[in-house]
N, C-alpha and C positions, 0 to 999 in steps of 0.2 A: 309100587308107587313110582311115579315119574316126577322128577324134579326139573323145574324150568330154570335154566341158567340165565341170570340177568347179564346183558351185554354191557361192556364198558363203552365210554364215549368214543374211544378210538374205533372200536369194532362197529359201532353204530354209524359213524361217519363214513367208514369204508363201505358200508353196505347200503348206503342211501342210493336210491334209484329214482329216475323219472322226476315227478313233480317235487319229490323230497329234495333232490339235488338242486333244482331250480331255487327252492326256498333257501337252501344253504348258500348257493352261489350269490343270490340276491343280497343276502346279509353281508357277504364279503364285498360285493360290489358297492353296497351302501357304505361300508367302512372305507373302501378305497376312495369313493367320492368325497366322503367326509374328510379323510386324510388329505386328499388333493386340495380341497377347499381350505383346510387349515394351513397347508403349506403355501397355497396361493395368498391367503391373508397375511401369513408371516412374511412372504416375499414383498407384498405391497407395503407392509409396515417398514421393512428394511429399506425399500426404495424411497419411501417418504422420509425416513431418518437420514439417508445419505443425501437426498435432495436438500433437506433442511441444512445439513452440515455444509453442503456445497454453497448454498445461498448465504449461510453465515460466513463462510470463508470469503465469498465474494464481497459481502458487506464489510468484513474486516479489512480486506484488501482496499476497498474504496476508502475506508477510514484512514488506512495507512497512506494511501495515495494523497488524500486531502491534507493529512499532516505533513507529508513530504513537500507538497506544493506550498503550504504555509511556510515551512522552514526555508524553502528555496526563495520565496518572495521576501522573507525577513532578511536572509543573507544578501539578496540582490539589493534591497533598500539600503542595508548597511554599507555595502560596497559602493553604491551610488552616492551616498552621503559622503563616504570617505573620499571618493574621486572629486566631488564638488569641493570639499575642504582643501584637497591637494591643489586643485585649480585656483582656488581663492588665495592660497599661500603663494603659489607661483606668480599670480597676478600682483600680489602685494610686494613680492620680492622684485618683480620688474619695475614697479612704481618706485620702490626704494632705490634701486640702482639708477633709474632715470633721474631721481631727485639728487642723489649723490653726484652723478655726472654733471648735472646742471649746476650744483653748488661748486663743484670742482672748476668748471668753466667760468663761473662767476668770480671765483677767487683768483683764477688766472687772469681774467680780464681786469680785476681790481689791481692785482699786482702789476700788470703791464701799465695800467693807467698811472699808478703810483710811480713806476719807473720813468714813464714819460714826463710826469710832472716834475720829478726830481731832476731829470736831465734838462728839462726846460728851465727850471730854477737855477741850475748850475750854469747854464749858458747865459743867463741874465747877469 
């Protein structure tokens, strides 16, 4: 009797020739194409995710810029109001000094007039 030995998968792959090899290689090529497409899809998803993150970051920066602009305007208005109040106080101080000076001169004039009247009365 003669026994036929069944070949293992490794032995079969090593012994493939001609069209059998093309069939084997085509399967690997199909796998490679499928893997490439999966990798490409994965890269596209990563690019979309990073693009979205970048856009979100730009949006966040715009929001921060607007908030900083509002804060700057608020501080500017407060400083402007503070300067206006300071100018008003200075103007009021100048008016008060002029009034005091005018009152001083009026008192001096009254005193001088009194002195002249007294001197005139003494001479009479």
